[in-house]
C-alpha positions as CSV (number, residue, x, y, z in Angstrom):
1,X,27.6,83.5,80.4
2,X,30.8,81.7,79.5
3,X,32.6,83.7,77.0
4,X,36.6,84.3,76.5
5,X,37.8,87.6,77.9
6,X,39.8,90.1,75.6
7,X,43.4,90.1,75.1
8,X,45.1,93.5,74.7
9,X,48.0,94.6,72.6
10,X,51.3,96.2,73.7
11,X,51.4,99.8,72.3
12,X,54.6,100.5,70.7
13,X,53.7,104.1,69.8
14,X,53.6,104.8,73.9
15,X,57.1,103.6,74.4
16,X,60.4,105.6,74.2
17,X,62.0,106.1,71.1
18,X,64.8,103.8,71.8
19,X,62.7,101.1,73.0
20,X,60.1,101.3,70.2
21,X,63.0,101.5,67.6
22,X,64.8,98.2,69.0
23,X,61.4,96.3,69.5
24,X,59.8,97.6,66.1
25,X,63.1,96.6,64.3
26,X,62.8,93.2,65.7
27,X,59.3,92.6,64.9
28,X,59.4,93.8,61.3
29,X,62.6,91.9,60.5
30,X,62.4,88.3,62.3
31,X,59.9,87.0,60.0
32,X,57.5,85.7,62.5
33,X,54.8,88.3,62.5
34,X,51.6,88.9,60.4
35,X,50.0,92.3,59.7
36,X,46.4,93.6,60.0
37,X,45.1,96.9,59.5
38,X,44.1,98.5,63.0
39,X,40.4,99.6,63.3
40,X,39.8,102.7,65.2
41,X,36.3,101.5,66.6
42,X,34.9,100.0,69.9
43,X,36.1,96.4,70.8
44,X,33.3,94.0,70.7
45,X,32.9,90.3,70.5
46,X,30.2,88.4,69.1
47,X,29.0,85.0,70.7
48,X,26.7,83.1,68.1
49,X,23.4,81.8,69.9
50,X,20.6,79.8,68.3
51,X,18.1,82.1,70.2
52,X,20.2,85.1,69.0
53,X,23.8,86.4,69.1
54,X,25.4,87.8,72.2
55,X,27.4,91.2,71.5
56,X,29.8,91.7,74.4
57,X,31.9,94.7,75.2
58,X,35.8,94.6,76.4
59,X,34.3,95.0,80.1
60,X,31.8,92.1,79.7
61,X,28.7,94.1,79.1
62,X,25.9,92.8,76.6
63,X,24.8,95.3,74.0
64,X,22.7,93.2,71.5
65,X,19.7,95.0,72.3
66,X,21.1,98.4,70.6
67,X,22.6,96.5,67.6
68,X,19.6,94.0,66.4
69,X,21.3,93.5,63.0
70,X,24.3,91.6,64.5
71,X,21.9,89.4,66.6
72,X,20.5,87.5,63.8
73,X,21.3,84.1,64.7
74,X,23.1,81.5,62.5
75,X,22.2,78.5,64.2
76,X,24.9,76.2,63.1
77,X,27.6,78.4,64.5
78,X,25.9,78.2,68.1
79,X,28.8,78.6,70.7
80,X,31.2,80.4,68.3
81,X,32.8,83.5,69.4
82,X,34.7,85.9,67.2
83,X,36.6,89.3,68.5
84,X,36.7,92.3,66.6
85,X,35.8,96.1,66.5
86,X,32.4,98.0,66.0
87,X,33.1,100.7,63.5
88,X,30.9,103.3,61.7
89,X,32.8,105.7,59.1
90,X,30.9,108.9,60.4
91,X,31.7,108.5,64.3
92,X,34.7,108.2,66.1
93,X,35.4,105.8,69.0
94,X,34.4,108.2,71.5
95,X,31.0,108.7,69.9
96,X,30.4,105.1,69.1
97,X,30.8,104.5,72.8
98,X,28.2,107.0,73.5
99,X,25.6,105.4,71.1
100,X,26.5,101.9,72.6
101,X,26.0,103.3,76.3
102,X,22.7,104.9,75.8
103,X,20.1,103.6,78.1
104,X,17.1,105.4,76.5
105,X,16.5,104.0,72.9
106,X,18.3,101.8,70.2
107,X,20.4,103.0,67.6
108,X,18.5,104.8,64.9
109,X,18.2,102.7,61.6
110,X,20.0,105.2,59.5
111,X,23.0,105.1,61.9
112,X,22.8,101.1,62.0
113,X,23.0,100.9,58.1
114,X,26.7,102.1,58.7
115,X,28.0,100.1,61.4
116,X,30.2,97.0,60.8
117,X,31.9,94.7,63.2
118,X,35.3,93.8,62.0
119,X,36.5,90.5,63.0
120,X,39.9,89.8,63.6
121,X,40.3,86.7,65.7
122,X,38.3,83.6,66.6
123,X,38.4,82.2,70.5
124,X,35.6,79.7,70.4
125,X,34.4,77.2,67.8
126,X,31.0,75.9,68.3
127,X,31.5,75.7,71.8
128,X,35.1,74.5,72.0
129,X,37.9,76.8,73.1
130,X,40.3,77.3,70.5
131,X,42.3,80.2,72.0
132,X,45.2,77.7,72.7
133,X,45.7,77.5,68.7
134,X,48.4,79.4,67.0
135,X,47.5,82.8,65.7
136,X,48.2,81.6,62.1
137,X,45.6,78.6,62.5
138,X,43.0,80.8,64.0
139,X,43.5,83.3,61.3
140,X,43.1,80.4,58.8
141,X,40.0,79.3,60.8
142,X,38.6,82.9,60.5
143,X,39.3,83.0,56.7
144,X,37.3,79.9,55.9
145,X,34.4,81.3,57.6
146,X,34.6,84.7,55.6
147,X,32.8,84.1,52.5
148,X,29.5,82.7,54.7
149,X,29.8,85.6,57.0
150,X,29.9,88.2,54.5
151,X,27.2,86.7,52.4
152,X,24.6,86.2,55.4
153,X,25.4,89.5,57.3
154,X,26.8,92.4,55.5
155,X,27.3,94.1,58.8
156,X,30.1,91.5,59.8
157,X,33.4,91.9,57.9
158,X,36.5,89.7,58.5
159,X,39.5,91.8,58.6
160,X,42.4,90.5,56.1
161,X,45.7,89.6,57.4
162,X,48.9,88.9,55.7
163,X,52.4,87.6,56.5
164,X,54.7,90.0,55.2
165,X,58.1,89.3,53.6
166,X,60.0,92.3,54.7
167,X,59.8,95.4,56.7
168,X,59.1,97.6,53.9
169,X,56.1,95.7,53.1
170,X,54.5,96.0,56.6
171,X,55.4,100.0,56.7
172,X,53.7,100.3,53.3
173,X,50.8,98.9,54.6
174,X,51.0,101.5,57.7
175,X,51.4,104.3,55.4
176,X,48.8,103.4,53.3
177,X,46.3,102.8,56.2
178,X,47.3,106.6,57.6
179,X,47.1,108.2,54.3
180,X,43.6,107.0,54.1
181,X,42.9,108.6,57.4
182,X,43.3,105.3,59.7
183,X,44.9,104.7,62.8
184,X,47.7,102.3,62.3
185,X,48.5,98.7,62.3
186,X,48.6,95.3,64.4
187,X,51.5,93.2,64.2
188,X,50.8,89.5,65.6
189,X,53.2,86.8,66.1
190,X,52.0,83.9,64.0
191,X,52.8,81.3,66.4
192,X,51.4,82.8,69.7
193,X,48.2,81.5,71.4
194,X,45.6,84.0,72.6
195,X,45.9,85.0,76.2
196,X,42.6,86.2,77.7
197,X,42.5,89.2,79.7
198,X,46.2,89.8,79.3
199,X,48.7,92.2,77.1
200,X,51.8,90.0,76.7
201,X,54.9,90.9,75.3
202,X,56.1,89.2,71.9
203,X,52.3,88.5,71.3
204,X,50.4,91.6,70.0
205,X,51.7,94.9,69.0
206,X,49.7,98.0,67.9
207,X,51.6,100.7,65.9
208,X,49.7,103.9,65.7
209,X,49.9,107.1,63.8
210,X,51.5,110.1,66.2
211,X,52.0,113.4,66.0
212,X,53.9,116.3,68.3
213,X,52.4,119.7,69.0
214,X,54.0,122.5,71.2
215,X,51.6,123.6,74.1
216,X,52.0,125.6,77.2
217,X,50.8,125.1,80.7
218,X,47.8,126.7,82.2
219,X,47.0,124.6,85.2
220,X,47.8,121.4,87.3
221,X,45.9,118.5,88.4
222,X,46.4,116.7,91.8
223,X,48.1,112.9,91.4
224,X,46.5,109.8,92.6
225,X,47.9,106.6,94.2
226,X,51.6,106.5,94.0
227,X,51.5,110.3,92.7
228,X,49.3,111.6,95.8
229,X,50.5,114.8,97.0
230,X,52.3,115.6,93.9
231,X,51.3,116.9,90.6
232,X,49.3,114.0,88.3
233,X,49.2,115.9,85.2
234,X,49.3,119.5,83.6
235,X,46.6,121.2,81.8
236,X,48.0,122.5,78.6
237,X,46.6,125.4,76.5
238,X,47.3,126.6,72.8
239,X,46.1,129.5,71.0
240,X,43.1,129.6,68.6
241,X,43.3,133.2,67.1
242,X,43.4,135.6,70.1
243,X,41.8,133.1,72.4
244,X,43.3,130.4,74.6
245,X,41.7,127.3,74.8
246,X,42.3,124.1,77.0
247,X,43.6,121.3,74.5
248,X,44.4,118.5,76.9
249,X,45.8,117.2,80.2
250,X,49.3,115.8,79.8
251,X,51.3,113.4,81.9
252,X,54.2,110.8,81.3
253,X,56.8,112.9,83.4
254,X,59.8,111.3,84.6
255,X,60.1,111.6,88.5
256,X,62.7,114.3,88.5
257,X,60.6,116.5,86.2
258,X,57.3,115.8,88.0
259,X,59.1,116.9,91.6
260,X,60.0,120.0,90.0
261,X,56.9,120.9,88.6
262,X,55.1,120.0,91.8
263,X,57.5,122.4,94.0
264,X,57.7,125.0,91.4
265,X,54.4,125.6,89.8
266,X,55.2,129.2,89.3
267,X,58.1,128.2,87.3
268,X,56.2,125.9,85.3
269,X,52.9,128.0,84.5
270,X,52.9,129.3,80.9
271,X,56.1,127.2,80.0
272,X,56.0,125.6,76.6
273,X,56.4,121.8,76.3
274,X,56.2,119.3,73.3
275,X,53.7,116.7,73.9
276,X,53.0,113.4,71.6
277,X,49.6,112.3,70.9
278,X,47.3,110.6,68.5
279,X,44.1,112.0,67.0
280,X,43.8,115.8,67.0
281,X,40.9,118.3,66.5
282,X,40.8,122.0,66.9
283,X,39.6,121.7,70.7
284,X,41.0,118.4,71.9
285,X,43.9,115.6,71.4
286,X,43.8,112.1,72.2
287,X,46.3,110.4,74.8
288,X,49.0,113.0,75.1
289,X,52.0,112.5,76.8
290,X,55.1,114.7,77.7
291,X,58.2,114.7,75.4
292,X,60.3,117.7,76.3
293,X,60.5,121.2,77.5
294,X,60.5,123.8,74.7
295,X,62.4,126.8,76.3
296,X,63.1,128.2,72.9
297,X,59.2,129.1,72.4
298,X,57.1,131.4,73.7
299,X,53.3,130.6,74.6
300,X,52.0,132.9,71.7
301,X,53.7,130.7,69.2
302,X,51.6,127.8,70.1
303,X,48.8,127.9,68.0
304,X,46.3,125.9,66.1
305,X,44.5,126.2,63.0
306,X,41.0,127.7,63.1
């Protein structure tokens, strides 16, 4: 199957504070970027076919069998490939991945009703590659398809994009998305081409909502690869009432800290650290990373709401 591999974005939220500030300041003030809402779903491309559309995951797997509403063909769009995110308001991205990876049976009709494919880019037009076109041109192509796509299949929604005039305009959208429970925004260089299978600098950036929390170390996980023989990550706990629960595994240490943890586990066990992450529930945390040691706090001060 001839399809264009997905391009990925550089995550500004995961960079150190100074680099994040410098890069974000440049992106927001140079006047060369457009902004889109970031959808917290599962990456999915749709490749239109006369015999039935193909749905392709980030890893190149075909999922049309479980999502029949999206496989209904639009014959004159044969060979067109759009890239987007599968989203459901009642399921997070991990739950969606579980639904899409089931082998036993198709997704139930009641669940399918709420699923949407939010498309944000076009990489093929009727068989011709268009990933070499500028981002602003590809957005224009997509906008011209919007009315028809929305009319013929309510499961497909085109994600709006805007070229912001000031940094304040982009950050207002970010604040609005976060206040509505969304994950953040995408910032895309208007003149950049699509680079399949890559995560290029100065092309796409994502800025996501983050939070910090204090936890304490309850265990250690062995490292792999270049960290073989060392601690790879630490198991972190937090109090929920009188019970200690495992909240997350944390990495992201500099080499000095990693060496110290590896050689002094007794000193580090039950030590409080501050971590930064994205989505938090009462029992888990997404993509946590080490920020700093908090020797001014005791483990019993690390609590999570019931």
